[in-house]
C-alpha positions, 0 to 999 in steps of 0.5 A: 545430401542437399535434402538432408541438409535442408531437413537439418536446418528445418529441424534446427529452426523448429527446435529453436522456435519450440525453445523460444516459445517455452521460455516465453511462456515460463517467463513472468508476464510483463505487467501493463501497469507498474506496481502501486507505490505510496504517494507522498502528496496523497499521504500529506493531504488526505491521510494525515488529516485522518490521524488528526480527526476526532471520531465519536467514541474515540480519541484522535489517532495522533494522541496515542500514535505519537506517544506509543511505541506501536508499529504506527508511530507518528511525529508529535505535533509542535507545541500549539500546532494543529497539523504537521509541518513539511519536515514532520510530514516527510518523517511521518511518510517514512514511518507510515511505510512500516504499516502501509504495504503498497497494493496490499489491503492486508496492510496494518494501516487498512486492517488494524483500525477497521471493525472485525465484523467489517474484515478488520483486526480485533487487536487495536488498542484504540478501538475499532475506529471504522465500523465499515469499509464504507467509512470515508476515512477508511476509504482514504487509507485503502486508496493510499495503499492502492497507490492513488495519487494526489490530484 
């Protein structure tokens, strides 16, 4: 009887170990790094200036994206201003989240203004602002959606 009892305890322990192992294998693995998030300071100091920069053959992003009804809409600059104030920057940061998907290089912010032959979207009414993925301004957009933080 004692031997049967020991056998049942060993079998129960083995079954419990198998169940625990299978549950651990089917559970999603804990990521060592948290999902990227969009950094406000990086946006304010690095991304917003891209919207204000004049590129050869193109108008500045701010010209169209404050007056249009596109998914990327920016707050108009105050009269006489050459950049946004703190409140306007925070509003722009909220608005940019419509087109900047944390961690996704398929974000419209990244793909839409990039030349089609460089992997971009051919349907940008303002033209293809960035000829290649090596363009420093495009690299800024990429870093932003990938969660780079301001230094």
